[in-house]
Backbone bond lengths (Angstrom), bond angles and torsions (degrees), N, CA, C in turn:
res aa  C-N    CA-C-N  psi(-1)  N-CA   C-N-CA  omega(-1)  CA-C   N-CA-C  phi
1 L - - - 1.451 - - 1.504 109.59 -
2 S 1.284 113.68 148.59 1.456 118.07 -178.07 1.517 110.26 -79.54
3 L 1.270 113.76 158.09 1.455 118.81 -179.45 1.530 109.84 -74.36
4 L 1.253 113.48 140.54 1.465 118.16 -179.45 1.516 110.02 -99.96
5 N 1.244 113.75 144.01 1.464 118.37 174.05 1.512 108.82 -77.60
6 M 1.275 114.50 158.81 1.450 119.39 177.75 1.545 110.35 -65.42
7 N 1.284 115.47 -30.68 1.457 119.37 179.96 1.515 110.99 -67.75
8 D 1.363 116.60 -35.13 1.466 120.32 179.85 1.518 110.08 -65.39
9 L 1.306 118.25 -31.21 1.465 121.66 179.74 1.542 110.01 -66.74
10 D 1.299 114.60 -37.33 1.461 118.31 -179.73 1.532 111.37 -66.07
11 D 1.300 117.11 -30.72 1.456 122.26 -177.64 1.522 112.78 -82.07
12 M 1.267 118.23 -12.45 1.461 121.15 -175.83 1.510 111.45 -82.00
13 T 1.324 112.25 151.57 1.449 118.21 177.48 1.509 108.52 -84.53
14 K 1.321 113.75 173.04 1.459 119.57 -178.66 1.523 110.24 -62.41
15 T 1.291 118.17 -42.48 1.462 122.98 -179.25 1.526 109.36 -65.50
16 Q 1.332 116.73 -43.18 1.466 120.25 179.20 1.532 110.30 -63.25
17 L 1.344 114.90 -37.81 1.473 118.88 178.88 1.531 110.35 -65.63
18 K 1.353 116.03 -40.79 1.463 119.26 178.24 1.528 110.27 -62.68
19 V 1.335 116.45 -44.52 1.472 120.70 179.48 1.530 109.20 -62.34
20 R 1.335 113.53 -44.30 1.474 118.09 179.96 1.521 110.23 -63.17
21 L 1.334 118.72 -38.67 1.464 123.23 178.99 1.524 110.25 -64.87
22 V 1.334 116.56 -42.81 1.468 120.31 178.36 1.517 109.76 -65.00
23 Q 1.348 116.91 -40.98 1.469 120.35 178.16 1.529 110.67 -61.43
24 M 1.318 114.54 -44.58 1.470 118.93 -179.15 1.535 110.35 -66.29
25 A 1.322 118.62 -38.71 1.462 122.20 178.26 1.524 109.41 -63.80
26 K 1.358 115.37 -43.45 1.478 119.80 178.79 1.515 109.84 -63.62
27 E 1.322 115.69 -42.52 1.464 120.84 179.17 1.522 109.87 -62.28
28 M 1.335 117.39 -43.00 1.469 121.89 178.77 1.533 110.08 -65.08
29 E 1.324 116.30 -38.81 1.467 120.48 178.73 1.528 109.99 -63.29
30 D 1.360 116.54 -43.67 1.467 120.35 178.77 1.521 110.78 -64.66
31 R 1.317 115.45 -43.61 1.466 118.84 179.26 1.528 110.48 -61.77
32 T 1.329 115.51 -43.62 1.464 119.91 -179.32 1.525 109.70 -62.88
33 K 1.337 115.91 -42.41 1.464 120.19 179.43 1.525 110.28 -61.16
34 W 1.355 116.53 -47.72 1.465 119.55 -179.40 1.533 111.69 -67.39
35 E 1.310 116.81 -36.39 1.464 120.17 175.98 1.530 110.21 -63.55
36 A 1.325 116.91 -40.55 1.460 121.10 178.58 1.526 110.01 -64.20
37 I 1.330 117.82 -41.71 1.473 121.64 178.69 1.522 109.79 -64.28
38 R 1.338 116.16 -46.01 1.461 119.92 178.87 1.531 110.65 -62.98
39 L 1.329 115.80 -41.93 1.457 120.12 179.38 1.536 110.18 -63.17
40 Q 1.327 116.22 -41.86 1.465 120.31 178.65 1.533 110.28 -63.60
41 E 1.335 117.36 -43.42 1.463 120.84 177.66 1.521 110.63 -62.17
42 F 1.331 115.28 -42.28 1.459 120.39 178.56 1.531 110.29 -62.07
43 L 1.335 117.46 -44.70 1.468 121.06 179.18 1.536 111.12 -63.24
44 V 1.339 116.41 -41.66 1.469 119.66 177.59 1.519 109.84 -61.23
45 M 1.324 116.64 -43.64 1.452 121.27 179.82 1.535 110.56 -63.46
46 K 1.340 115.92 -44.41 1.469 120.01 179.92 1.537 110.47 -66.80
47 E 1.331 116.76 -39.36 1.466 119.73 176.95 1.527 110.10 -61.05
48 K 1.325 116.41 -41.09 1.465 120.44 178.47 1.523 110.30 -63.66
49 E 1.331 116.85 -42.78 1.466 120.53 178.07 1.528 110.98 -61.29
50 V 1.335 116.02 -45.87 1.466 120.71 179.72 1.527 109.70 -63.71
51 E 1.334 115.70 -42.99 1.468 119.95 179.20 1.526 110.29 -60.53
52 D 1.340 116.30 -44.74 1.468 120.54 178.62 1.526 111.16 -61.37
53 K 1.352 116.03 -42.24 1.467 119.64 178.66 1.519 110.64 -61.98
54 Y 1.350 116.31 -44.77 1.464 119.34 -179.06 1.526 112.04 -68.27
55 V 1.326 116.31 -35.79 1.472 119.20 176.48 1.524 109.45 -62.67
56 L 1.337 116.55 -45.04 1.460 120.16 177.83 1.532 111.08 -62.48
57 L 1.333 115.04 -43.18 1.465 119.54 179.23 1.529 110.86 -62.78
58 I 1.321 117.26 -43.07 1.469 121.14 179.09 1.523 110.27 -64.45
59 K 1.350 117.16 -41.75 1.468 120.19 177.29 1.525 110.48 -61.59
60 K 1.322 115.50 -43.61 1.466 120.00 179.81 1.519 110.50 -62.74
61 L 1.330 116.30 -45.46 1.459 120.17 179.29 1.530 111.38 -64.12
62 R 1.339 116.70 -39.36 1.468 119.99 178.48 1.522 110.37 -63.87
63 L 1.350 117.16 -43.66 1.460 120.55 178.07 1.523 111.27 -62.34
64 E 1.327 115.96 -42.33 1.467 119.54 178.21 1.526 110.46 -63.25
65 A 1.325 116.33 -41.94 1.465 120.47 179.28 1.532 110.49 -65.15
66 E 1.346 116.70 -41.24 1.463 119.82 178.12 1.516 110.77 -64.20
67 N 1.335 116.73 -42.65 1.467 120.28 178.20 1.525 110.92 -62.90
68 L 1.314 115.67 -43.39 1.463 120.00 178.32 1.524 110.23 -62.39
69 M 1.331 116.38 -41.78 1.465 120.52 179.15 1.525 110.28 -64.24
70 Q 1.338 116.22 -41.56 1.465 119.67 178.44 1.525 111.01 -63.60
71 E 1.324 116.69 -40.54 1.458 120.26 177.87 1.526 110.65 -63.24
72 R 1.325 116.20 -44.65 1.470 119.75 178.89 1.521 110.79 -63.59
73 L 1.341 116.31 -42.44 1.465 119.80 178.48 1.526 110.77 -63.00
74 A 1.337 116.19 -41.10 1.470 119.84 178.65 1.534 110.20 -62.90
75 E 1.340 116.64 -43.31 1.462 120.20 178.15 1.524 110.59 -63.19
76 Q 1.323 115.81 -43.86 1.463 120.04 -179.54 1.531 110.09 -65.15
77 K 1.328 116.61 -40.95 1.462 120.68 177.88 1.522 109.79 -62.15
78 K 1.327 116.21 -43.28 1.463 120.95 179.70 1.526 109.99 -62.20
79 L 1.322 116.68 -44.26 1.461 121.25 179.80 1.527 110.71 -64.03
80 L 1.333 116.68 -45.92 1.465 120.07 179.87 1.522 111.14 -65.17
81 T 1.317 116.84 -38.63 1.456 120.86 177.66 1.526 110.26 -63.23
82 K 1.314 115.81 -43.75 1.471 120.26 178.96 1.525 110.07 -62.33
83 Q 1.336 116.98 -44.96 1.459 120.68 179.39 1.520 110.64 -62.72
84 A 1.336 116.73 -41.73 1.465 120.47 179.79 1.526 110.56 -65.20
85 E 1.331 116.60 -42.20 1.461 120.03 178.24 1.520 111.05 -62.67
86 E 1.335 116.62 -41.43 1.462 120.09 178.11 1.519 110.70 -64.37
87 A 1.339 116.36 -41.80 1.464 120.15 178.88 1.530 110.40 -64.27
88 L 1.346 116.56 -41.25 1.456 120.13 178.33 1.529 110.83 -65.20
89 A 1.316 117.02 -41.75 1.465 120.45 178.61 1.525 110.04 -63.18
90 E 1.319 116.01 -41.65 1.455 121.00 178.36 1.532 110.07 -63.73
91 Q 1.327 115.77 -44.29 1.470 120.62 179.23 1.524 110.36 -64.04
92 K 1.335 116.68 -39.89 1.463 120.83 179.61 1.518 109.70 -65.00
93 A 1.323 116.79 -43.97 1.461 120.12 178.93 1.528 109.82 -61.47
94 S 1.311 115.81 -43.35 1.463 120.19 178.56 1.526 110.54 -62.73
95 S 1.322 116.93 -44.53 1.464 121.41 178.71 1.519 111.22 -63.46
96 D 1.335 115.45 -43.72 1.465 119.39 178.70 1.519 110.96 -60.89
97 A 1.323 116.78 -43.41 1.471 120.91 178.93 1.526 109.83 -63.39
98 F 1.334 116.88 -42.60 1.470 120.72 179.18 1.523 110.54 -63.26
99 I 1.332 116.38 -45.12 1.469 120.71 180.00 1.528 110.03 -63.31
100 E 1.331 116.27 -43.99 1.460 119.75 -179.93 1.525 110.55 -62.72
101 S 1.313 116.24 -42.76 1.456 120.62 177.80 1.526 110.50 -62.99
102 S 1.333 116.32 -44.77 1.466 120.40 178.63 1.520 111.13 -61.35
103 L 1.339 116.48 -42.21 1.460 119.97 178.99 1.520 111.48 -63.08
104 K 1.337 116.54 -41.02 1.464 119.97 179.04 1.533 110.38 -63.40
105 I 1.343 115.22 -42.79 1.469 119.11 179.36 1.524 110.05 -64.20
106 Q 1.348 116.66 -44.58 1.464 119.80 179.08 1.525 111.66 -64.40
107 E 1.328 116.19 -40.04 1.464 120.61 178.96 1.526 110.22 -64.15
108 Q 1.325 115.70 -42.66 1.464 119.86 178.84 1.526 110.07 -63.79
109 A 1.341 117.53 -44.34 1.468 120.74 178.55 1.522 110.23 -63.38
110 Y 1.323 116.98 -40.84 1.468 120.61 177.97 1.520 110.57 -61.41
111 N 1.339 115.66 -47.11 1.468 119.37 -179.78 1.528 111.41 -61.48
112 E 1.333 116.08 -41.03 1.465 119.13 178.62 1.520 110.78 -64.25
113 E 1.352 116.78 -44.68 1.462 120.38 178.79 1.525 110.79 -63.98
114 R 1.315 117.70 -40.75 1.457 122.08 179.07 1.521 110.63 -63.00
115 E 1.346 115.57 -46.28 1.463 119.45 179.30 1.526 110.88 -61.70
116 A 1.356 115.59 -42.42 1.463 118.95 179.07 1.528 110.15 -63.89
117 F 1.336 116.51 -42.68 1.459 120.33 178.62 1.521 111.04 -63.27
118 E 1.328 116.51 -46.14 1.467 120.24 179.32 1.519 110.93 -60.94
119 K 1.343 115.67 -39.36 1.470 119.61 179.28 1.526 110.33 -65.20
120 K 1.366 116.37 -43.74 1.468 119.95 178.39 1.520 110.61 -62.62
121 V 1.347 116.53 -43.95 1.460 120.78 179.68 1.523 109.90 -61.99
122 E 1.323 115.72 -44.59 1.463 119.81 -179.68 1.527 110.63 -62.50
123 E 1.339 115.82 -44.40 1.463 119.29 178.95 1.521 110.64 -63.27
124 A 1.343 116.00 -42.83 1.467 119.38 179.21 1.516 110.50 -63.96
125 M 1.338 116.18 -42.02 1.468 119.86 179.70 1.523 110.22 -65.86
126 N 1.337 116.34 -42.49 1.470 119.83 178.66 1.520 110.24 -61.85
127 A 1.328 115.29 -43.22 1.472 118.21 179.55 1.526 109.68 -63.34
128 K 1.330 117.45 -42.98 1.463 121.24 179.44 1.519 110.37 -63.70
129 Y 1.365 115.77 -45.07 1.458 119.19 179.15 1.537 110.84 -62.91
130 E 1.337 115.86 -41.80 1.463 118.82 179.23 1.519 110.25 -63.72
131 E 1.333 115.70 -39.63 1.465 119.35 178.42 1.519 110.14 -63.96
132 L 1.359 114.50 -48.49 1.466 118.05 178.92 1.529 111.06 -63.48
133 Y 1.323 116.33 -41.07 1.460 120.82 -179.83 1.532 109.74 -64.54
134 G 1.348 113.64 -43.51 1.479 118.01 179.50 1.521 110.71 -61.62
135 K 1.341 118.12 -43.72 1.466 121.55 179.30 1.521 110.06 -65.07
136 S 1.338 115.03 -43.90 1.468 119.13 -179.56 1.515 109.95 -63.85
137 L 1.307 115.94 -42.67 1.461 120.27 -179.19 1.531 110.25 -64.79
138 A 1.309 114.24 -41.88 1.470 118.27 179.13 1.527 110.03 -63.79
139 K 1.320 116.42 -40.68 1.461 121.04 179.94 1.521 110.20 -65.73
140 V 1.350 114.04 -46.11 1.464 118.57 179.53 1.534 109.25 -61.88
141 K 1.324 118.58 -42.57 1.465 122.36 178.97 1.526 110.15 -62.48
142 E 1.318 113.91 -42.83 1.471 118.25 -179.45 1.525 110.37 -63.36
143 E 1.360 114.76 -44.74 1.457 118.63 178.92 1.527 110.13 -63.26
144 F 1.335 114.56 -43.65 1.464 118.68 179.51 1.526 110.13 -63.05
145 S 1.310 113.90 -42.07 1.458 118.86 179.84 1.524 110.72 -63.42
146 S 1.360 115.90 -42.83 1.461 118.12 179.76 1.525 110.00 -68.01
147 K 1.293 119.85 -36.86 1.467 122.60 177.61 1.525 108.78 -64.78
148 M 1.326 113.36 -41.79 1.461 116.66 -179.17 1.534 109.94 -66.33
149 D 1.307 115.43 -38.80 1.471 119.20 178.16 1.540 109.20 -62.15
150 K 1.303 116.74 -42.26 1.467 120.59 179.56 1.512 109.34 -63.50
151 K 1.275 117.27 -42.49 1.465 120.11 -177.76 1.529 109.58 -69.19
152 V 1.346 113.88 -38.06 1.470 117.39 178.41 1.538 108.13 -63.49
153 K 1.285 117.01 -42.72 1.455 120.95 179.58 1.534 109.60 -65.41
154 Q 1.306 116.50 -39.50 1.461 118.08 177.71 1.512 110.07 -64.44
155 M 1.272 114.11 -38.89 1.448 116.83 -179.32 1.517 110.52 -70.35
156 E 1.249 115.42 -36.00 1.456 118.30 178.95 1.535 108.74 -69.16
157 S 1.261 117.64 -36.31 1.440 119.22 179.68 1.535 110.59 -71.14
158 L 1.121 119.45 -18.08 1.448 121.33 -179.93 1.455 109.68 -85.55
């Protein structure tokens, strides 16, 4: 409806004013209804924008948290790996020292057993040689003695 001048209102009758008032009320009601619909659409649109912003923000925060967690896990893995390597190196050094000590003890025991065996063998060989030498010497003496006896007898017979 077109705007009315103030002068036109003065010229109107009471009935026309009532009709005009009802028209204006209806017009205001329609405007209010359409404004409410537009406002509701605007709020829905703004809610969607805010929701999208928060979804993006939450995704960003989740990615940052995941990256931070991965960094912490990598650091922790590195630390645990370093500790494990140090423990293994320590264990290896300990094992190497134990093995070296065991080898020295075994080598010493072997050398002692070898020396004892060599000494026993030498003593046994010396005893055998002395026995053989003693028998040989006795035999040689006996033969020499018998030869000498024969020669003495030959000389006596002469």
